C-alpha positions in Angstrom: -3.0 76.5 -72.4 -6.6 76.7 -73.2 -7.9 80.1 -72.2 -11.2 78.9 -71.0 -9.7 75.9 -69.0 -9.9 76.5 -65.2 -6.9 74.3 -64.4 -4.8 75.9 -67.2 -5.6 79.3 -65.7 -4.7 78.1 -62.2 -1.4 76.5 -63.4 -0.4 79.7 -65.2 -1.1 81.8 -62.1 -3.9 83.7 -63.7 -6.3 82.4 -61.1 -5.0 81.9 -57.6 -4.8 78.5 -56.0 -3.7 77.2 -52.7 -0.4 75.8 -54.2 1.5 73.1 -52.3 3.9 72.2 -55.2 4.9 73.5 -58.6 7.6 72.8 -61.2 8.0 73.2 -64.9 5.6 70.4 -65.8 3.0 70.2 -63.1 1.3 72.0 -60.2 -0.4 70.7 -57.0 -3.0 72.7 -55.1 -5.7 72.1 -52.5 -9.2 71.3 -53.7 -11.7 74.1 -53.0 -14.3 71.4 -52.1 -12.3 68.8 -50.2 -13.8 65.4 -49.3 -11.2 64.7 -46.7 -8.7 66.7 -44.6 -6.1 66.2 -47.2 -7.4 66.7 -50.8 -4.8 67.9 -53.3 -5.2 68.1 -57.1 -2.0 67.3 -59.1 -2.3 68.9 -62.6 0.0 68.9 -65.6 0.7 72.3 -66.9 0.1 71.1 -70.5 -3.5 70.9 -71.3 -4.5 67.3 -71.7 -8.3 66.8 -71.6 -8.4 63.4 -69.9 -6.7 60.0 -69.7 -8.0 59.4 -73.2 -5.9 62.3 -74.4 -2.6 60.8 -73.3 -0.1 59.5 -75.7 2.9 57.1 -75.3 5.0 60.2 -74.8 3.1 61.0 -71.6 4.1 57.8 -69.8 6.9 59.6 -67.9 4.6 62.5 -66.9 2.0 60.1 -65.3 4.8 58.3 -63.5 6.1 61.6 -62.2 2.6 62.7 -61.1 2.3 59.5 -59.1 5.6 60.0 -57.5 4.8 63.6 -56.7 1.6 62.4 -55.1 3.6 60.0 -52.9 5.9 62.8 -51.8 2.9 65.1 -51.1 1.2 62.4 -49.0 4.4 62.1 -46.9 4.5 65.9 -46.5 0.9 65.9 -45.5 1.5 63.2 -42.9 -0.9 60.6 -44.5 1.7 58.1 -45.8 1.5 55.9 -42.7 -2.3 55.8 -42.3 -3.0 55.6 -46.1 -4.4 57.7 -48.9 -6.2 57.3 -52.2 -5.2 58.5 -55.7 -8.1 59.0 -58.1 -8.2 60.0 -61.8 -11.6 60.4 -63.2 -12.1 60.1 -67.0 -15.1 61.3 -68.9 -18.6 62.3 -67.7 -19.6 58.7 -66.6 -16.3 58.5 -64.7 -17.1 61.6 -62.7 -14.7 64.0 -64.5 -16.0 67.5 -64.1 -13.0 69.7 -65.2 -11.8 68.6 -68.6 -8.1 68.8 -67.8 -6.3 65.8 -66.7 -5.8 65.7 -63.0 -5.2 63.4 -60.1 -6.8 63.6 -56.7 -4.7 62.8 -53.5 -7.2 62.1 -50.7 -6.4 61.2 -47.1 -6.4 62.2 -43.5 -9.4 60.1 -42.6 -10.7 56.5 -43.1 -12.0 56.2 -46.6 -14.7 53.8 -47.5 -14.2 50.8 -49.7 -17.1 51.8 -52.1 -16.0 53.3 -55.4 -19.5 54.4 -56.6 
């Protein structure tokens, strides 16, 4: 854990979050600035700064994060209508918090524009 990392602090419980899921390797909590009715962040407990910080050993983690997102989408009732998964990487990619995280966004029609 990086002591100054917001998501490390949320994952450890030091800072409260509106948790919807947690296990030994990841947490999922509601975004404090949602862009849609369902906006959940899926965050590994291990500090990885971005997609660029992943190694081959993290392949399973990313797969489990995607599968958890699918399960959360079902629990939120957005599986049938559809949802979006987003992972921003670096400043030009829109990454604000430098801890790998996946956005699960749904609950309304999302536009087709990516930028």
